[in-house]
N, CA, C and O atoms as a GROMACS GRO file, in nm:
protein
  292
    1MET      N    1  -2.354   1.198   0.934
    1MET     CA    2  -2.288   1.204   1.062
    1MET      C    3  -2.211   1.076   1.089
    1MET      O    4  -2.103   1.080   1.146
    2HIS      N    5  -2.266   0.961   1.049
    2HIS     CA    6  -2.199   0.834   1.070
    2HIS      C    7  -2.067   0.828   0.994
    2HIS      O    8  -1.969   0.771   1.043
    3GLU      N    9  -2.063   0.888   0.873
    3GLU     CA   10  -1.942   0.883   0.792
    3GLU      C   11  -1.826   0.954   0.860
    3GLU      O   12  -1.711   0.912   0.845
    4GLN      N   13  -1.853   1.061   0.934
    4GLN     CA   14  -1.744   1.134   0.999
    4GLN      C   15  -1.684   1.056   1.113
    4GLN      O   16  -1.565   1.072   1.142
    5SER      N   17  -1.762   0.970   1.180
    5SER     CA   18  -1.709   0.892   1.290
    5SER      C   19  -1.633   0.770   1.240
    5SER      O   20  -1.559   0.707   1.315
    6GLN      N   21  -1.650   0.736   1.113
    6GLN     CA   22  -1.583   0.621   1.054
    6GLN      C   23  -1.437   0.658   1.023
    6GLN      O   24  -1.406   0.773   0.990
    7ASP      N   25  -1.349   0.560   1.033
    7ASP     CA   26  -1.208   0.579   1.000
    7ASP      C   27  -1.196   0.631   0.857
    7ASP      O   28  -1.254   0.572   0.765
    8PRO      N   29  -1.122   0.742   0.836
    8PRO     CA   30  -1.112   0.799   0.700
    8PRO      C   31  -1.057   0.700   0.597
    8PRO      O   32  -1.101   0.699   0.482
    9LYS      N   33  -0.962   0.617   0.638
    9LYS     CA   34  -0.907   0.519   0.543
    9LYS      C   35  -1.013   0.417   0.504
    9LYS      O   36  -1.026   0.383   0.386
   10GLU      N   37  -1.088   0.370   0.600
   10GLU     CA   38  -1.195   0.273   0.571
   10GLU      C   39  -1.300   0.332   0.479
   10GLU      O   40  -1.348   0.266   0.387
   11LEU      N   41  -1.335   0.457   0.504
   11LEU     CA   42  -1.433   0.526   0.420
   11LEU      C   43  -1.382   0.537   0.277
   11LEU      O   44  -1.456   0.512   0.182
   12LEU      N   45  -1.256   0.574   0.261
   12LEU     CA   46  -1.198   0.585   0.127
   12LEU      C   47  -1.189   0.450   0.059
   12LEU      O   48  -1.210   0.439  -0.062
   13LEU      N   49  -1.159   0.346   0.134
   13LEU     CA   50  -1.154   0.211   0.076
   13LEU      C   51  -1.289   0.173   0.017
   13LEU      O   52  -1.296   0.102  -0.083
   14GLN      N   53  -1.396   0.220   0.078
   14GLN     CA   54  -1.531   0.187   0.034
   14GLN      C   55  -1.582   0.280  -0.076
   14GLN      O   56  -1.666   0.240  -0.156
   15THR      N   57  -1.532   0.403  -0.078
   15THR     CA   58  -1.593   0.503  -0.168
   15THR      C   59  -1.502   0.554  -0.279
   15THR      O   60  -1.552   0.609  -0.378
   16ASP      N   61  -1.371   0.536  -0.267
   16ASP     CA   62  -1.278   0.590  -0.366
   16ASP      C   63  -1.210   0.476  -0.440
   16ASP      O   64  -1.132   0.401  -0.381
   17GLU      N   65  -1.240   0.462  -0.568
   17GLU     CA   66  -1.188   0.352  -0.649
   17GLU      C   67  -1.035   0.355  -0.657
   17GLU      O   68  -0.971   0.251  -0.645
   18GLU      N   69  -0.977   0.472  -0.677
   18GLU     CA   70  -0.831   0.482  -0.686
   18GLU      C   71  -0.766   0.440  -0.554
   18GLU      O   72  -0.669   0.364  -0.554
   19PHE      N   73  -0.817   0.489  -0.443
   19PHE     CA   74  -0.762   0.455  -0.312
   19PHE      C   75  -0.772   0.305  -0.288
   19PHE      O   76  -0.678   0.242  -0.240
   20HIS      N   77  -0.886   0.247  -0.322
   20HIS     CA   78  -0.906   0.103  -0.306
   20HIS      C   79  -0.805   0.024  -0.390
   20HIS      O   80  -0.748  -0.074  -0.343
   21HIS      N   81  -0.785   0.068  -0.513
   21HIS     CA   82  -0.689   0.001  -0.603
   21HIS      C   83  -0.546   0.012  -0.548
   21HIS      O   84  -0.472  -0.086  -0.549
   22LEU      N   85  -0.509   0.130  -0.501
   22LEU     CA   86  -0.376   0.150  -0.444
   22LEU      C   87  -0.355   0.061  -0.321
   22LEU      O   88  -0.248   0.002  -0.303
   23ALA      N   89  -0.457   0.053  -0.236
   23ALA     CA   90  -0.446  -0.030  -0.116
   23ALA      C   91  -0.432  -0.178  -0.152
   23ALA      O   92  -0.356  -0.250  -0.088
   24ALA      N   93  -0.504  -0.222  -0.253
   24ALA     CA   94  -0.494  -0.361  -0.297
   24ALA      C   95  -0.354  -0.390  -0.351
   24ALA      O   96  -0.296  -0.495  -0.320
   25GLN      N   97  -0.300  -0.299  -0.430
   25GLN     CA   98  -0.164  -0.316  -0.482
   25GLN      C   99  -0.063  -0.320  -0.367
   25GLN      O  100   0.028  -0.403  -0.366
   26HIS      N  101  -0.080  -0.231  -0.272
   26HIS     CA  102   0.010  -0.224  -0.156
   26HIS      C  103   0.008  -0.357  -0.081
   26HIS      O  104   0.112  -0.407  -0.040
   27HIS      N  105  -0.110  -0.414  -0.064
   27HIS     CA  106  -0.124  -0.541   0.005
   27HIS      C  107  -0.055  -0.655  -0.072
   27HIS      O  108   0.011  -0.739  -0.012
   28GLU      N  109  -0.071  -0.656  -0.204
   28GLU     CA  110  -0.006  -0.758  -0.287
   28GLU      C  111   0.146  -0.749  -0.276
   28GLU      O  112   0.213  -0.851  -0.264
   29LEU      N  113   0.199  -0.628  -0.280
   29LEU     CA  114   0.343  -0.610  -0.268
   29LEU      C  115   0.391  -0.653  -0.129
   29LEU      O  116   0.498  -0.713  -0.116
   30ASP      N  117   0.313  -0.622  -0.028
   30ASP     CA  118   0.347  -0.661   0.108
   30ASP      C  119   0.352  -0.813   0.121
   30ASP      O  120   0.442  -0.867   0.184
   31ASP      N  121   0.256  -0.882   0.061
   31ASP     CA  122   0.255  -1.028   0.063
   31ASP      C  123   0.380  -1.085  -0.002
   31ASP      O  124   0.442  -1.177   0.051
   32ARG      N  125   0.418  -1.030  -0.117
   32ARG     CA  126   0.538  -1.078  -0.187
   32ARG      C  127   0.664  -1.051  -0.104
   32ARG      O  128   0.754  -1.134  -0.098
   33LEU      N  129   0.670  -0.935  -0.041
   33LEU     CA  130   0.786  -0.903   0.044
   33LEU      C  131   0.796  -1.001   0.159
   33LEU      O  132   0.907  -1.041   0.196
   34HIS      N  133   0.684  -1.040   0.217
   34HIS     CA  134   0.686  -1.139   0.325
   34HIS      C  135   0.739  -1.273   0.275
   34HIS      O  136   0.812  -1.342   0.347
   35GLU      N  137   0.702  -1.310   0.152
   35GLU     CA  138   0.756  -1.433   0.093
   35GLU      C  139   0.908  -1.426   0.080
   35GLU      O  140   0.978  -1.521   0.112
   36LEU      N  141   0.957  -1.312   0.034
   36LEU     CA  142   1.101  -1.297   0.016
   36LEU      C  143   1.175  -1.296   0.149
   36LEU      O  144   1.281  -1.358   0.162
   37THR      N  145   1.122  -1.226   0.247
   37THR     CA  146   1.192  -1.216   0.375
   37THR      C  147   1.188  -1.347   0.453
   37THR      O  148   1.266  -1.366   0.546
   38ALA      N  149   1.097  -1.436   0.418
   38ALA     CA  150   1.090  -1.566   0.484
   38ALA      C  151   1.204  -1.658   0.437
   38ALA      O  152   1.234  -1.758   0.502
   39LYS      N  153   1.265  -1.625   0.325
   39LYS     CA  154   1.375  -1.708   0.272
   39LYS      C  155   1.502  -1.680   0.351
   39LYS      O  156   1.526  -1.569   0.398
   40HIS      N  157   1.583  -1.784   0.364
   40HIS     CA  158   1.711  -1.769   0.433
   40HIS      C  159   1.815  -1.700   0.346
   40HIS      O  160   1.906  -1.634   0.396
   41TYR      N  161   1.801  -1.716   0.216
   41TYR     CA  162   1.897  -1.657   0.122
   41TYR      C  163   1.821  -1.604   0.002
   41TYR      O  164   1.731  -1.670  -0.050
   42LEU      N  165   1.858  -1.485  -0.042
   42LEU     CA  166   1.798  -1.428  -0.162
   42LEU      C  167   1.902  -1.425  -0.273
   42LEU      O  168   2.016  -1.383  -0.252
   43SER      N  169   1.861  -1.470  -0.390
   43SER     CA  170   1.949  -1.462  -0.507
   43SER      C  171   1.962  -1.315  -0.547
   43SER      O  172   1.892  -1.228  -0.495
   44GLY      N  173   2.051  -1.287  -0.641
   44GLY     CA  174   2.068  -1.150  -0.690
   44GLY      C  175   1.939  -1.090  -0.742
   44GLY      O  176   1.902  -0.979  -0.704
   45PRO      N  177   1.869  -1.163  -0.831
   45PRO     CA  178   1.742  -1.109  -0.882
   45PRO      C  179   1.637  -1.090  -0.771
   45PRO      O  180   1.558  -0.995  -0.776
   46GLU      N  181   1.636  -1.178  -0.672
   46GLU     CA  182   1.541  -1.163  -0.562
   46GLU      C  183   1.576  -1.042  -0.475
   46GLU      O  184   1.486  -0.974  -0.425
   47GLN      N  185   1.704  -1.017  -0.458
   47GLN     CA  186   1.745  -0.898  -0.382
   47GLN      C  187   1.701  -0.772  -0.454
   47GLN      O  188   1.651  -0.678  -0.392
   48LEU      N  189   1.719  -0.770  -0.584
   48LEU     CA  190   1.675  -0.655  -0.665
   48LEU      C  191   1.522  -0.641  -0.658
   48LEU      O  192   1.471  -0.530  -0.646
   49GLU      N  193   1.452  -0.753  -0.666
   49GLU     CA  194   1.306  -0.748  -0.655
   49GLU      C  195   1.263  -0.692  -0.520
   49GLU      O  196   1.169  -0.613  -0.513
   50GLU      N  197   1.331  -0.733  -0.413
   50GLU     CA  198   1.297  -0.685  -0.280
   50GLU      C  199   1.311  -0.532  -0.271
   50GLU      O  200   1.222  -0.465  -0.219
   51VAL      N  201   1.420  -0.479  -0.322
   51VAL     CA  202   1.443  -0.335  -0.319
   51VAL      C  203   1.337  -0.263  -0.402
   51VAL      O  204   1.283  -0.160  -0.361
   52THR      N  205   1.309  -0.317  -0.520
   52THR     CA  206   1.209  -0.257  -0.609
   52THR      C  207   1.070  -0.259  -0.545
   52THR      O  208   0.997  -0.160  -0.553
   53LEU      N  209   1.035  -0.370  -0.482
   53LEU     CA  210   0.904  -0.381  -0.416
   53LEU      C  211   0.891  -0.279  -0.303
   53LEU      O  212   0.787  -0.217  -0.287
   54LYS      N  213   0.997  -0.263  -0.225
   54LYS     CA  214   0.994  -0.167  -0.114
   54LYS      C  215   0.975  -0.025  -0.166
   54LYS      O  216   0.898   0.053  -0.108
   55LYS      N  217   1.043   0.009  -0.274
   55LYS     CA  218   1.028   0.143  -0.331
   55LYS      C  219   0.887   0.164  -0.384
   55LYS      O  220   0.827   0.269  -0.363
   56ARG      N  221   0.834   0.064  -0.452
   56ARG     CA  222   0.699   0.075  -0.508
   56ARG      C  223   0.595   0.087  -0.396
   56ARG      O  224   0.501   0.165  -0.407
   57LYS      N  225   0.615   0.009  -0.289
   57LYS     CA  226   0.523   0.017  -0.175
   57LYS      C  227   0.522   0.158  -0.116
   57LYS      O  228   0.416   0.211  -0.081
   58LEU      N  229   0.639   0.219  -0.105
   58LEU     CA  230   0.648   0.356  -0.052
   58LEU      C  231   0.576   0.455  -0.144
   58LEU      O  232   0.508   0.546  -0.097
   59GLN      N  233   0.592   0.435  -0.275
   59GLN     CA  234   0.523   0.524  -0.370
   59GLN      C  235   0.372   0.512  -0.354
   59GLN      O  236   0.300   0.612  -0.354
   60LEU      N  237   0.324   0.389  -0.339
   60LEU     CA  238   0.180   0.368  -0.321
   60LEU      C  239   0.132   0.431  -0.191
   60LEU      O  240   0.027   0.495  -0.187
   61LYS      N  241   0.209   0.411  -0.085
   61LYS     CA  242   0.170   0.467   0.044
   61LYS      C  243   0.167   0.620   0.038
   61LYS      O  244   0.076   0.682   0.092
   62ASP      N  245   0.267   0.679  -0.026
   62ASP     CA  246   0.270   0.825  -0.041
   62ASP      C  247   0.146   0.874  -0.116
   62ASP      O  248   0.086   0.974  -0.078
   63ARG      N  249   0.108   0.805  -0.223
   63ARG     CA  250  -0.009   0.846  -0.301
   63ARG      C  251  -0.136   0.833  -0.216
   63ARG      O  252  -0.223   0.920  -0.221
   64MET      N  253  -0.145   0.725  -0.138
   64MET     CA  254  -0.261   0.705  -0.052
   64MET      C  255  -0.268   0.816   0.054
   64MET      O  256  -0.377   0.866   0.084
   65GLU      N  257  -0.155   0.852   0.110
   65GLU     CA  258  -0.152   0.959   0.209
   65GLU      C  259  -0.192   1.093   0.147
   65GLU      O  260  -0.260   1.173   0.210
   66ASN      N  261  -0.150   1.117   0.023
   66ASN     CA  262  -0.189   1.240  -0.047
   66ASN      C  263  -0.342   1.245  -0.067
   66ASN      O  264  -0.404   1.350  -0.049
   67ILE      N  265  -0.400   1.133  -0.103
   67ILE     CA  266  -0.546   1.128  -0.121
   67ILE      C  267  -0.615   1.156   0.012
   67ILE      O  268  -0.713   1.230   0.018
   68LEU      N  269  -0.563   1.096   0.120
   68LEU     CA  270  -0.621   1.120   0.253
   68LEU      C  271  -0.615   1.268   0.291
   68LEU      O  272  -0.712   1.324   0.342
   69ARG      N  273  -0.500   1.330   0.267
   69ARG     CA  274  -0.483   1.473   0.300
   69ARG      C  275  -0.580   1.558   0.218
   69ARG      O  276  -0.639   1.652   0.271
   70GLN      N  277  -0.595   1.527   0.090
   70GLN     CA  278  -0.685   1.604   0.005
   70GLN      C  279  -0.829   1.594   0.053
   70GLN      O  280  -0.902   1.693   0.050
   71ARG      N  281  -0.869   1.477   0.098
   71ARG     CA  282  -1.007   1.457   0.144
   71ARG      C  283  -1.031   1.528   0.278
   71ARG      O  284  -1.142   1.575   0.305
   72LYS      N  285  -0.929   1.535   0.361
   72LYS     CA  286  -0.943   1.601   0.491
   72LYS      C  287  -0.944   1.752   0.475
   72LYS      O  288  -1.016   1.824   0.545
   73GLY      N  289  -0.862   1.800   0.382
   73GLY     CA  290  -0.845   1.943   0.366
   73GLY      C  291  -0.950   2.002   0.283
   73GLY      O  292  -0.951   2.123   0.260
   0.00000   0.00000   0.00000
């Protein structure tokens, strides 16, 4: 009964290895994006990295949302 009252994402972070790994990767990419956006100017390679990181973050988030939907359904 306690598990149902717990936030589904928090529960998955504790019990699902894949979800936990995806969340950790998402956090790492988010940290790097914050580093890039803190700069006043981005070089060409940094601009490309920023776009790539944003796309990868979205892919990770989509996968995490799919896992959440599967567990709820």
